C-alpha positions in Angstrom: 111.7 38.8 168.8 115.1 40.4 167.7 116.1 37.0 166.6 112.9 36.8 164.3 113.4 40.3 162.8 117.2 39.6 162.2 116.1 36.0 160.4 113.6 38.0 158.3 116.1 40.8 157.5 118.5 38.1 156.3 115.9 36.1 154.2 115.0 39.4 152.3 118.6 40.2 151.7 119.4 37.0 150.6 116.3 37.0 148.4 117.0 40.5 146.9 120.6 39.3 146.0 119.3 36.3 144.3 116.9 38.4 142.2 119.6 40.8 141.5 122.1 38.0 140.4 119.1 36.4 138.2 118.4 39.7 136.6 122.3 40.3 135.7 122.4 36.5 134.3 119.4 37.0 132.0 120.9 40.3 130.7 124.1 38.4 130.1 122.7 35.6 128.2 121.9 37.4 124.9 125.0 39.3 125.0 127.1 36.1 125.5 125.1 34.4 122.5 126.0 37.4 120.2 129.6 37.4 121.2 129.9 33.5 121.0 127.9 33.4 117.7 130.2 36.4 116.2 133.4 34.8 117.4 132.6 31.5 115.9 131.5 32.8 112.6 133.8 35.7 112.3 136.9 33.8 113.6 136.9 31.6 110.4 137.9 34.4 108.0 139.9 36.7 110.3 143.5 36.9 109.0 146.0 39.5 108.1 144.8 39.2 104.4 141.3 40.0 105.4 142.3 42.8 107.4 144.5 44.4 104.6 143.1 43.4 101.2 140.3 45.0 99.0 136.8 44.0 99.1 136.1 40.8 97.2 133.8 40.2 94.1 130.5 38.6 95.4 130.1 35.0 94.5 128.3 32.0 96.2 130.3 29.6 97.9 129.7 25.9 96.5 131.8 22.9 95.7 131.7 24.0 92.0 133.3 27.3 92.8 136.3 26.7 95.3 138.2 29.5 94.1 135.6 32.0 95.4 137.7 34.9 97.2 136.7 36.1 100.6 138.8 39.2 99.8 139.3 41.9 102.8 137.7 44.7 104.5 140.5 47.4 104.6 138.5 49.9 102.6 136.0 49.7 105.4 138.4 49.9 108.1 140.2 52.9 106.4 136.9 54.9 105.7 135.8 54.2 109.4 138.7 55.4 111.0 139.1 58.4 108.8 135.4 59.6 109.3 135.4 58.7 113.1 138.9 60.8 113.3 137.3 63.9 111.3 134.0 63.7 113.7 136.2 63.5 116.7 138.3 66.6 115.7 135.0 68.2 115.2 132.9 67.2 118.0 135.4 67.1 120.8 136.2 70.8 121.0 132.5 71.9 120.6 131.2 69.6 123.0 133.9 70.2 125.5 133.5 74.1 125.3 129.6 73.6 125.5 130.0 71.3 128.6 132.2 74.0 130.3 129.6 76.5 129.5 126.7 74.4 131.1 128.5 73.4 134.1 130.2 77.0 134.9 128.3 79.6 133.3 125.0 78.2 132.5 122.9 78.4 135.6 120.1 80.6 133.8 117.4 80.5 131.3 119.7 80.1 128.5 121.7 77.4 129.9 118.7 75.6 130.9 117.5 75.6 127.1 120.7 74.6 125.9 120.6 71.7 128.3 117.1 70.8 127.2 118.3 70.8 123.8 121.4 68.5 124.3 119.0 66.0 125.9 116.8 66.1 123.2 119.6 65.7 120.6 120.9 62.6 122.5 117.4 60.8 121.9 117.2 61.6 118.2 117.3 58.3 116.1 120.4 57.9 114.0 118.2 57.5 111.1 116.7 61.0 111.7 120.3 62.4 112.1 121.3 60.8 108.6 118.1 62.5 106.9 118.8 65.7 108.4 122.6 65.9 107.4 121.5 64.4 103.8 118.7 67.3 103.5 121.1 69.6 104.7 124.1 68.8 102.1 121.3 68.4 99.4 120.3 71.9 99.9 123.9 73.4 100.2 125.8 71.5 98.0 126.4 72.9 94.5 126.8 69.4 92.9 124.2 66.9 93.9 126.8 64.1 94.0 128.7 65.8 96.9 125.7 64.8 99.2 127.4 61.4 99.3 130.6 61.8 100.6 133.3 61.2 103.7 132.6 64.7 104.8 128.9 64.3 105.1 129.3 61.1 106.8 131.7 62.7 109.2 129.1 65.5 110.1 126.4 62.8 110.8 128.9 61.3 113.2 129.5 64.6 114.8 125.7 65.2 115.5 125.7 61.7 117.3 128.8 62.3 119.2 128.3 65.7 120.2 125.6 65.3 123.0 127.7 62.6 124.5 130.6 64.8 124.7 128.7 67.7 126.0 126.9 65.6 128.8 129.9 63.9 130.1 132.0 67.1 130.1 129.3 69.0 132.1 128.9 65.9 134.7 132.4 65.7 135.1 133.2 69.4 135.9 130.2 69.4 138.3 132.0 66.6 140.3 135.0 68.9 140.9 134.6 70.0 144.5 133.4 73.6 145.0 136.3 74.4 147.2 138.5 74.3 144.3 136.7 77.1 142.6 136.5 78.9 145.8 140.2 78.7 146.5 140.9 80.0 143.0 138.8 82.8 143.5 140.2 83.6 147.0 143.6 83.8 145.1 142.3 86.5 142.9 142.1 84.2 139.9 139.5 85.2 137.0 136.9 82.7 136.8 137.4 81.7 133.1 141.0 81.3 133.9 140.3 79.1 137.1 138.0 77.0 134.6 140.5 76.5 132.1 143.7 76.0 134.3 142.3 74.2 137.5 138.6 73.0 137.1 139.1 71.4 133.6 142.3 69.5 134.2 140.9 68.2 137.5 138.2 66.5 135.5 140.3 65.9 132.6 140.3 62.2 132.9 136.4 61.9 132.9 136.3 64.4 129.9 138.7 62.0 128.0 136.7 59.0 129.0 133.5 60.6 127.7 135.1 61.4 124.4 136.3 57.9 124.0 132.8 56.7 124.7 131.5 59.1 122.2 133.7 57.7 119.6 132.7 54.3 120.7 129.1 55.3 120.1 129.3 56.7 116.9 131.6 54.0 115.6 128.8 51.5 115.8 126.2 53.5 113.8 125.2 52.3 110.3 121.9 54.2 109.6 123.2 57.5 109.2 126.3 56.5 107.1 123.8 54.8 104.5 122.4 57.9 103.7 125.6 60.3 103.7 128.7 58.3 103.1 127.1 55.7 101.0 130.1 53.3 100.3 133.1 53.0 97.9 134.7 49.6 97.5 137.7 51.4 96.0 138.6 53.0 99.4 139.0 56.5 100.4 139.8 58.7 97.6 138.9 62.1 99.1 136.5 63.9 101.4 134.1 64.8 98.6 133.6 61.4 97.3 131.8 58.4 98.9 133.5 56.5 101.4 133.1 53.0 102.9 132.3 52.2 106.5 132.3 49.0 108.6 128.5 49.3 110.0 126.7 50.0 106.9 128.8 47.4 105.0 128.1 44.6 107.6 124.4 45.2 107.0 124.9 45.2 103.2 126.9 42.2 103.0 125.0 40.4 105.7 121.8 40.7 103.8 123.2 40.2 100.3 122.8 36.3 99.8 126.5 36.0 98.6 128.3 33.3 100.4 131.8 35.1 100.6 130.0 38.7 101.5 128.1 36.9 104.1 131.2 35.2 105.7 133.0 38.4 105.5 130.3 40.3 107.3 130.7 38.1 110.3 134.5 38.7 110.3 133.7 42.5 109.9 131.4 42.3 112.7 134.0 40.7 115.3 136.5 43.5 114.0 134.1 46.1 115.0 133.4 44.5 118.1 136.7 44.2 119.2 137.5 47.9 118.2 134.6 49.1 120.4 135.3 46.7 123.2 138.9 48.0 123.3 137.6 51.6 123.3 135.3 50.9 126.2 137.9 49.1 128.4 140.3 52.2 127.7 137.7 54.5 129.1 137.0 52.3 132.0 140.7 52.1 132.8 141.2 55.8 132.5 138.0 56.3 134.9 139.5 53.5 137.4 142.8 55.3 137.5 141.4 58.6 138.1 139.5 57.0 140.9 142.5 55.5 142.5 144.4 58.9 142.2 141.5 60.7 144.1 141.3 58.0 146.6 144.9 58.2 147.3 145.1 62.1 147.4 142.2 61.9 149.9 
């Protein structure tokens, strides 16, 4: 009887393992296909000239037009990094402070309401975020032309990044052992000082990781920038002027029908994937290093 039960458990365990491996393989097939297609198509145009040159004039690549220029994507790279940088400078402090409030001081009705609002905000479609920021700037701007600007695009990315930063900060601080807070209280340290000087540094690696993931999340959004930043093939010329960005430009060029723009869209998609992959790997390395430190100290 025991042998039969043991055999049945082994068969069940093996079956479940095979099912999990099969599900993982099925999930990886479309991802591998996307990466393979993007790498093959985009790798044909990737070069230093492609990364540092101005955008090309559209043309159809045929044997009759051998001089058709592929150009470059520097204005899009420049605009993306500027808008992401401004958005991070705004969203990171606000999100960290909100996360600290929810984790340390939000155990009441208003804290639960704020947490619910963050959950709702994290589920709002990005196109709705773009419409909201567009409407906000249209109402507030003295000049209607200021609606389409690098600054409005940055604000749209702030709205997308904020709930990610808030939630990761809150969860990372909740993972800090309660004994740390109790030890600080036993030493007579005020709660706000203990939170800033002890609790926050203890979970600092996870907070930084959340910020990196928030930047990666916002860096791939095209819909809100189509309604706010609009685009500017001349490059960044000021925060009150339209600016270019990679995600919306990939959509515009990829559906344009012009041969050199379509080819450049594949190259830009590969560059964007590599940037987002680098950010995600950096976040995972920080988390892994923090886990090793915690394991070593334990």
